[in-house]
C-alpha positions as CSV (number, residue, x, y, z in Angstrom):
1,M,78.2,190.5,132.4
2,K,80.2,187.3,132.8
3,T,84.2,187.1,130.5
4,L,85.6,184.0,129.6
5,I,89.1,182.9,128.7
6,L,88.4,180.4,126.5
7,N,91.9,177.8,125.8
8,V,91.8,176.5,122.5
9,D,93.6,173.1,122.0
10,R,92.3,171.8,118.8
11,D,93.6,168.9,118.0
12,D,93.5,167.0,121.7
13,D,96.6,167.2,122.9
14,L,95.5,167.4,126.2
15,G,93.6,164.4,125.5
16,R,95.7,162.7,123.5
17,K,99.4,163.3,125.8
18,A,97.9,163.6,129.1
19,K,94.4,161.7,129.4
20,V,92.4,164.7,130.5
21,K,89.2,164.7,129.4
22,S,87.3,168.2,128.0
23,P,85.6,170.6,129.0
24,I,87.9,172.3,131.2
25,I,85.9,174.2,132.9
26,G,87.6,176.4,136.2
27,V,90.6,178.0,137.2
28,K,91.9,175.0,139.7
29,D,91.3,172.3,137.0
30,N,92.3,174.2,134.0
31,I,96.2,174.3,135.9
32,D,95.4,170.9,137.0
33,A,95.4,170.0,133.0
34,A,98.8,172.0,131.9
35,N,100.6,170.2,135.2
36,K,100.6,167.0,133.4
37,L,100.2,168.4,129.5
38,G,103.4,169.8,130.8
39,Q,105.3,166.7,132.7
40,A,103.6,163.8,129.7
41,D,105.1,167.0,127.2
42,P,106.5,169.7,128.4
43,E,107.7,171.3,124.9
44,D,103.8,171.4,123.7
45,S,103.3,174.5,122.7
46,D,99.7,174.3,124.2
47,V,101.0,174.0,127.6
48,N,102.4,178.0,127.0
49,S,99.0,178.9,126.7
50,I,96.8,177.3,129.2
51,F,99.1,179.2,131.7
52,S,98.4,182.5,129.6
53,A,94.6,182.4,129.5
54,I,94.8,181.2,133.6
55,F,97.6,184.3,133.5
56,T,95.1,186.8,131.9
57,Y,92.7,185.2,134.3
58,N,93.8,186.1,136.9
59,S,94.8,189.8,136.0
60,F,91.2,190.1,136.1
61,I,90.8,188.6,138.9
62,S,93.2,190.7,140.7
63,K,91.3,193.6,139.4
64,K,87.9,193.0,140.5
65,D,86.2,194.3,138.3
66,K,84.9,192.0,135.4
67,D,83.4,188.2,136.3
68,V,85.1,186.2,134.4
69,E,85.4,182.0,134.3
70,I,88.2,180.5,132.1
71,A,87.0,176.9,130.4
72,T,89.4,174.2,127.8
73,I,88.6,172.9,125.2
74,C,89.4,170.4,122.5
75,G,89.1,169.7,119.7
76,H,89.8,165.7,117.5
77,I,93.7,164.5,116.1
78,N,92.1,164.2,113.1
79,V,91.8,168.9,112.2
80,G,88.8,169.3,110.4
81,L,85.1,168.2,109.9
82,K,85.1,166.2,113.3
83,S,87.4,167.6,115.2
84,D,85.8,170.8,114.8
85,Q,82.0,169.3,114.9
86,I,83.5,168.4,118.8
87,L,84.6,171.6,120.1
88,A,81.2,173.2,119.0
89,E,79.0,171.0,120.8
90,Q,82.0,171.4,123.7
91,L,81.3,175.2,124.0
92,E,77.4,175.3,123.2
93,N,78.4,172.8,127.1
94,V,80.3,175.4,128.9
95,I,78.3,178.5,128.1
96,K,75.0,176.5,129.1
97,K,77.5,175.4,132.7
98,T,79.2,179.2,133.1
99,G,76.2,181.4,131.5
100,A,79.1,183.9,129.9
101,E,78.1,186.4,127.1
102,D,81.4,187.4,125.6
103,V,84.7,185.3,125.3
104,I,88.5,186.7,125.2
105,I,90.2,183.4,122.9
106,V,94.1,182.3,123.8
107,T,95.9,179.4,121.0
108,D,98.7,179.0,120.4
109,G,98.5,178.6,117.4
110,A,97.4,180.1,113.8
111,E,95.8,176.3,113.1
112,D,93.5,177.2,116.8
113,E,91.5,179.8,114.8
114,Y,90.5,178.5,112.2
115,I,87.2,177.9,114.3
116,L,86.9,180.7,115.3
117,P,83.4,181.6,113.4
118,I,82.6,178.9,114.9
119,I,82.8,181.0,118.2
120,Q,81.4,184.4,117.1
121,S,78.4,182.6,116.0
122,R,77.3,181.4,119.6
123,I,78.8,184.0,121.7
124,K,80.9,187.8,121.1
125,I,84.8,187.8,120.7
126,T,86.4,190.3,122.2
127,S,89.8,189.7,122.4
128,V,92.1,186.6,120.9
129,K,94.9,186.5,122.5
130,R,98.1,184.9,120.8
131,V,100.8,182.7,123.3
132,S,104.6,183.3,121.7
133,V,107.1,180.9,123.1
134,K,109.9,182.4,122.5
135,Q,112.8,180.0,120.9
136,S,116.7,180.3,120.6
137,R,118.0,181.0,117.9
138,E,120.8,178.3,117.3
139,L,121.2,176.2,114.7
140,E,121.7,173.0,117.3
141,D,118.3,174.9,119.2
142,A,116.7,174.3,116.3
143,Y,118.0,170.7,114.8
144,Y,116.8,169.8,118.2
145,R,112.9,171.5,117.7
146,I,112.0,169.6,114.1
147,L,112.9,166.0,115.7
148,K,111.0,167.1,119.1
149,L,108.7,168.0,116.2
150,L,108.8,165.1,114.3
151,N,107.6,162.7,117.2
152,D,105.0,164.4,117.1
153,E,102.6,161.8,116.1
154,K,100.2,164.7,113.6
155,V,103.1,165.9,112.2
156,Q,104.7,161.9,111.2
157,K,100.7,161.0,109.5
158,Q,101.1,164.6,107.2
159,F,105.2,164.2,106.5
160,V,107.1,161.4,107.2
161,L,103.8,158.6,106.0
162,P,103.9,160.4,102.4
163,I,107.4,160.1,102.8
164,A,107.3,156.9,103.6
165,L,105.4,155.3,101.0
166,V,107.3,157.4,98.0
167,L,111.0,155.8,99.1
168,I,109.9,152.3,99.9
169,V,108.4,152.3,95.7
170,W,111.4,154.2,94.8
171,S,113.0,151.7,96.1
172,F,110.8,148.9,95.0
173,F,111.1,150.0,91.5
174,V,115.1,149.9,91.6
175,L,115.4,146.8,92.8
176,F,113.9,145.6,89.8
177,N,115.3,147.5,87.9
178,I,112.2,149.6,86.4
179,A,113.2,152.9,88.1
180,S,112.7,155.0,85.1
181,S,109.0,153.9,86.1
182,G,109.0,154.3,89.2
183,F,108.4,158.5,89.1
184,G,104.7,157.1,87.4
185,A,104.6,154.7,90.2
186,I,105.0,157.5,92.5
187,L,102.7,160.3,91.8
188,F,100.7,157.0,91.9
189,T,101.2,156.6,95.3
190,L,100.9,160.1,95.7
191,G,97.4,160.7,94.1
192,I,96.1,157.7,96.0
193,Y,97.5,159.0,99.3
194,L,96.3,162.5,98.3
195,L,92.4,160.9,97.6
196,I,92.7,159.7,101.3
197,R,93.8,162.3,102.4
198,V,91.2,164.5,100.7
199,F,87.7,162.1,101.3
200,R,88.8,161.6,105.0
201,W,89.2,157.8,103.9
202,E,91.7,156.9,107.0
203,R,89.3,155.2,109.4
204,N,87.5,153.1,106.9
205,I,91.3,151.9,105.8
206,S,92.0,151.2,109.5
207,H,88.8,149.1,109.7
208,I,89.4,146.9,106.7
209,F,92.4,146.4,108.4
210,K,91.1,145.8,111.4
211,E,88.7,143.2,109.6
212,V,91.8,141.2,107.4
213,K,93.6,141.0,110.7
214,S,90.0,139.8,112.5
215,G,89.7,137.7,109.8
216,F,92.6,135.7,110.5
217,L,92.6,134.8,113.8
218,T,88.8,134.0,113.9
219,G,89.2,132.1,110.3
220,K,86.8,134.1,108.8
221,L,86.6,132.6,105.1
222,S,85.4,136.3,103.3
223,I,88.8,136.6,104.2
224,Y,90.5,134.3,102.2
225,T,87.9,135.0,99.2
226,Y,89.4,138.6,98.6
227,I,92.5,137.3,98.6
228,V,91.6,134.9,95.8
229,A,89.3,137.4,94.0
230,A,92.3,140.3,94.7
231,V,94.9,137.2,92.8
232,I,92.4,136.9,89.5
233,L,91.7,140.8,89.5
234,I,95.8,141.1,89.3
235,A,96.2,137.5,87.4
236,S,93.3,139.7,84.7
237,V,95.2,142.5,84.5
238,F,98.5,140.9,83.7
239,L,96.8,138.4,81.0
240,A,94.0,141.8,79.5
241,Y,98.0,143.6,78.6
242,N,99.2,140.6,77.4
243,N,96.6,139.8,75.2
244,A,95.6,143.2,74.2
245,N,97.6,145.4,71.3
246,F,99.4,148.3,72.3
247,S,101.2,148.8,68.8
248,S,98.5,149.0,67.2
249,E,98.0,152.4,65.4
250,V,94.8,153.0,66.7
251,E,95.0,154.0,70.2
252,L,91.4,153.1,71.2
253,I,91.8,149.1,70.1
254,P,94.2,148.1,72.8
255,I,92.4,150.6,75.5
256,L,89.0,148.2,74.1
257,S,90.7,144.6,74.1
258,F,92.3,145.2,77.8
259,V,88.8,146.7,79.0
260,S,87.0,143.4,77.2
261,N,89.7,140.6,78.7
262,M,88.9,142.1,81.9
263,I,85.4,141.9,82.4
264,W,84.7,138.2,83.7
265,G,87.9,138.3,86.0
266,I,85.9,141.5,87.6
267,V,83.4,139.4,87.8
268,V,85.0,135.9,88.6
269,A,86.4,137.9,91.5
270,G,83.3,140.1,92.6
271,L,81.7,136.6,93.1
272,L,83.9,134.9,95.3
273,M,84.1,138.2,97.8
274,M,80.1,137.5,96.9
275,L,80.6,134.4,98.8
276,G,82.7,134.4,101.5
277,R,80.8,137.5,103.6
278,V,78.0,135.5,102.4
279,I,78.3,132.2,104.3
280,D,80.1,134.7,107.3
281,L,76.6,136.6,107.4
282,Y,75.0,133.4,107.5
283,V,77.0,131.6,110.0
284,K,77.3,135.4,112.2
285,D,73.3,136.0,112.2
286,K,72.6,132.8,111.2
287,K,70.0,133.8,108.5
288,A,70.0,134.3,105.0
289,P,71.7,137.9,104.4
290,W,68.6,137.8,101.3
291,N,70.2,141.7,100.1
292,Y,72.9,139.6,98.4
293,W,70.8,137.8,96.2
294,I,70.8,140.7,93.3
295,V,74.0,140.8,93.2
296,P,74.4,138.0,91.2
297,F,72.2,138.3,88.4
298,S,73.9,141.7,88.2
299,L,77.1,140.7,88.2
300,F,76.4,138.4,85.1
301,A,74.5,140.6,83.1
302,F,77.5,143.7,83.7
303,G,79.1,140.4,82.6
304,F,77.6,139.6,79.4
305,I,76.4,143.4,78.4
306,S,79.9,145.4,78.7
307,T,81.4,142.1,77.2
308,A,79.0,142.3,73.8
309,I,79.9,146.2,73.4
310,F,83.4,146.3,74.0
311,E,84.0,143.2,71.7
312,S,81.7,144.9,68.8
313,L,83.5,148.3,69.6
314,H,86.8,146.5,69.1
315,N,86.1,144.7,65.9
316,S,84.4,148.6,64.4
317,L,87.2,149.9,65.1
318,I,90.0,147.9,63.8
319,N,90.1,149.1,60.8
320,W,89.7,153.3,61.8
321,P,90.4,155.1,60.5
322,N,89.5,154.1,56.8
323,S,86.4,152.5,57.8
324,F,83.9,152.7,61.1
325,S,81.9,149.3,60.6
326,M,78.4,148.7,62.8
327,E,78.0,144.8,61.4
328,P,79.7,143.6,65.0
329,F,76.7,144.7,66.3
330,L,74.5,143.1,64.4
331,T,76.1,139.5,64.9
332,L,74.3,137.0,67.3
333,S,76.6,137.3,69.1
334,F,75.9,141.2,69.8
335,I,72.4,140.1,70.3
336,G,72.3,137.2,71.9
337,N,75.2,138.5,74.7
338,T,72.9,141.8,75.1
339,S,69.8,139.8,76.0
340,T,71.4,137.4,77.8
341,G,72.6,140.4,79.8
342,I,68.7,141.8,80.0
343,M,67.0,139.2,81.0
344,I,69.2,137.9,83.9
345,G,69.3,141.5,85.5
346,I,65.3,141.2,84.8
347,V,65.1,138.0,86.7
348,G,67.7,139.8,89.2
349,A,65.8,142.7,89.8
350,I,62.1,141.1,89.8
351,T,62.8,137.9,91.9
352,Y,64.9,140.3,94.6
353,H,62.2,142.4,95.4
354,Y,60.5,139.7,95.5
355,I,62.2,138.1,98.3
356,K,62.7,141.3,100.4
357,D,58.7,141.2,100.4
358,I,58.8,138.2,101.9
359,Y,61.9,138.6,104.1
360,V,59.6,141.9,105.4
361,T,56.7,140.4,105.8
362,E,57.9,137.8,107.5
363,S,59.9,139.9,109.6
364,S,56.9,142.4,110.9
365,E,55.1,138.7,111.7
366,L,57.8,138.0,114.0
367,E,58.2,142.0,115.4
368,I,54.3,141.2,115.7
369,E,54.8,138.4,117.3
370,R,57.2,139.4,119.9
371,Q,55.6,143.0,121.4
372,T,52.1,139.9,121.7
373,T,54.6,137.8,123.4
């Protein structure tokens, strides 16, 4: 029965720092990988972890009482779902190549041990060996190690980045003499950051920044329409806030007024964003992006119906709590705006499906013609 000595690098320090491709199978390749990582970052604990796995491997070889093999698998810097998927794939590959029936896991920390259930579901775990690096207890040495830790890319993203965001937001509010609102802005910023981390939107945000950079370099129209749309939205927020009577005794009235004044700003911004996107796709693919056809109909329908509802609610609650009037919902303005919105939505839906059927038919005919040719 063959036993696998398995070292786990969940955050892929070997790949990022030493440029070593995983999985790493065999004692020679693991020694080479440890040497490369040691030269790239001699203070990385994964170096000790690999050498500990090699030590365990050699102890079995010297006794000649067990058939063993050694391997190292690596995940991804974004520790979590993606990292564990990569580790699972590499583990299955290692088991297939080595024919191992049980495994001894060597790890340098509790973070790597989170994948024990993944390993256990695929092969029997005989033992888990955790490597602890001996460290000096001198204060100066601890300070030096903290500084080195802060240079790690993963630590910077998880801890340094939110602190930097808090400092930037706080300083911005202090410069404009509105420090009293700074605490709320800090909480808002941290909330946005935590949402991004929880839903793992880092890659999407990075993709957006790359698109913006590419748009400026290649002259994409959508970049400029997005900027104009953002300016319109911001201006709409200030105008809506200015027009809303927040001194009203009924708290719901200024909120309804604010939302009502924001509606057409949202519609115009959405139309501008769609226009830029459609033009860019048409220039790129040389064909009309029919799937955007329903967007302007939906935006206009949203504008008319939302305006009717929020304005009528606002007028109904003016005398609240003394009275609530249904008359604003029976006016010609409410009926006209609601009917217009519904009609626009119906026309958009019907024409969209009609154009979609034409497009699908044409695409099928072109594909048949291409295959025939």
